[in-house]
C-alpha positions in Angstrom: 23.7 37.2 -30.8 23.4 34.5 -28.4 26.3 33.2 -25.9 26.0 29.4 -25.3 28.8 27.7 -23.1 30.0 24.4 -23.7 30.9 21.9 -21.1 34.3 24.0 -21.2 32.6 27.3 -20.1 35.6 29.3 -22.0 35.1 27.9 -25.2 31.3 29.6 -26.7 29.3 28.5 -28.8 27.8 31.8 -30.7 24.4 31.9 -32.4 24.5 35.2 -34.4 21.2 37.0 -35.4 20.1 36.3 -39.1 17.9 38.2 -41.4 16.6 36.5 -43.9 14.2 37.2 -46.4 13.1 36.0 -50.2 16.4 37.9 -51.2 18.5 35.8 -48.9 20.1 36.9 -45.4 22.1 38.7 -43.6 24.1 38.5 -40.1 27.0 40.5 -38.7 29.4 37.4 -38.3 31.7 39.5 -35.7 31.0 42.8 -33.9 33.3 43.7 -31.9 31.5 45.9 -29.0 28.5 43.4 -29.5 31.4 40.7 -28.8 32.6 43.0 -25.7 28.8 43.6 -24.3 27.4 40.1 -24.4 30.7 37.9 -23.9 32.7 40.3 -21.8 35.1 39.3 -25.4 38.6 42.0 -24.8 40.3 40.0 -27.4 42.2 41.6 -30.3 41.7 39.4 -33.6 45.3 40.2 -36.1 44.3 37.6 -39.1 41.7 35.6 -40.8 42.2 32.5 -42.2 40.2 30.1 -45.0 40.2 26.9 -45.8 38.4 24.1 -47.9 38.7 20.8 -47.2 37.2 17.4 -48.4 34.9 15.0 -46.9 36.7 13.1 -44.6 39.8 15.2 -44.5 40.4 15.8 -40.5 42.6 19.1 -39.8 44.2 19.0 -36.3 45.1 19.0 -33.9 46.8 22.3 -34.1 48.1 24.6 -31.8 51.0 27.1 -31.0 52.6 26.9 -27.9 52.7 31.5 -28.2 49.1 31.3 -27.6 46.7 31.8 -30.0 42.1 32.0 -30.1 40.2 31.0 -33.1 36.6 32.2 -33.7 35.6 29.7 -36.4 32.8 29.5 -38.7 31.8 27.2 -41.9 30.4 28.9 -44.5 30.2 26.1 -46.6 29.2 22.7 -45.8 29.8 20.9 -42.1 32.5 19.5 -39.6 32.8 18.1 -36.3 34.6 20.8 -35.0 36.7 20.1 -31.6 38.4 22.7 -29.1 41.2 20.5 -26.1 42.0 21.9 -23.1 45.8 22.0 -22.8 45.8 24.7 -19.8 47.9 22.6 -17.4 46.1 25.0 -14.3 42.5 24.3 -16.0 40.4 22.2 -13.9 39.3 20.9 -17.8 42.5 20.2 -18.9 42.6 17.3 -21.2 39.2 17.5 -22.1 37.2 18.3 -25.4 34.3 19.9 -26.7 32.7 19.2 -30.0 30.3 20.7 -31.8 28.8 20.3 -35.0 29.4 23.8 -37.4 27.2 24.4 -40.2 27.1 26.8 -43.2 23.1 26.7 -42.7 22.3 27.6 -38.8 25.9 30.1 -39.0 26.9 29.1 -35.5 30.4 30.2 -34.7 32.4 28.4 -32.3 35.0 30.4 -29.7 38.0 28.4 -28.7 40.5 30.9 -26.6 44.1 30.9 -26.7 45.5 27.9 -24.5 43.2 25.2 -26.7 44.3 22.7 -29.4 42.1 23.0 -32.3 41.1 20.2 -35.3 37.9 19.3 -37.6 36.3 16.7 -39.6 34.7 17.5 -42.5 31.3 16.0 -42.7 29.7 17.3 -45.8 31.3 16.5 -49.3 33.4 19.4 -48.8 33.6 22.2 -46.8 34.7 26.2 -46.3 35.7 27.5 -43.2 36.9 30.5 -42.3 38.6 31.7 -38.8 40.1 34.7 -36.9 42.7 34.6 -34.9 44.2 36.4 -32.2 47.6 35.8 -32.8 50.1 35.5 -36.5 50.8 32.0 -37.4 54.2 31.7 -36.3 56.0 28.3 -38.0 58.3 28.1 -35.2 55.4 28.1 -32.0 53.2 25.2 -34.2 52.5 22.1 -32.2 50.5 19.2 -33.2 48.3 16.7 -31.1 48.0 13.7 -32.2 44.0 13.6 -33.4 43.5 9.5 -32.2 45.5 10.0 -28.5 43.5 7.4 -26.6 43.9 9.5 -23.7 41.9 12.0 -25.3 39.3 9.4 -26.9 38.0 11.9 -29.1 34.4 10.5 -30.8 34.9 11.2 -34.0 31.9 10.6 -36.2 33.4 9.0 -39.1 33.3 5.7 -40.7 36.2 4.4 -41.9 39.6 6.0 -41.7 40.3 9.9 -41.9 42.5 11.6 -44.5 45.0 12.6 -42.1 48.5 15.1 -43.3 51.8 13.5 -42.9 52.5 16.6 -40.3 49.0 15.2 -38.0 50.0 11.6 -38.2 53.4 12.4 -36.0 51.3 14.5 -34.0 52.8 13.9 -30.4 50.6 11.7 -27.6 49.0 15.2 -24.8 51.1 13.2 -21.8 54.5 14.2 -24.1 53.1 17.8 -25.7 53.9 20.6 -24.6 50.8 22.5 -22.9 50.5 26.1 -21.1 51.4 26.5 -17.3 
């Protein structure tokens, strides 16, 4: 496993070691001991989520005010995955990282607690799997507006994305609850 720091050092791009031959491939998508050794990772995962979305669907930017970290990977297709730092005391507050996650390259993105998360589907459809460090709790769920001009996220889309009603009414960063 290779651990790559992004422009926001707490957000990590993970490249697993993949074993491929004429039969297919095998890799460990998560190994607690290896993560602890290579990334000094001490978080504990409690829930796995799986979503499928069509091309141009944009989900996010979601977070829980009771912080929840996510380990995200794409098992079918390709997405542009985004993490936004909502930690008010961070020097990266309000900055974002965008990574192309593809089933083909099997990379994963670690988004620590204190970040909003969203993704845009670039392929005809995509399936994402993600592990979380806390349970989904609707009472703590919050949303930042995907097109907040203060964030200026460079979503790689032509035209309008497909957005849920809930995501259309997300708050701008300057109005949102953040982490102190």
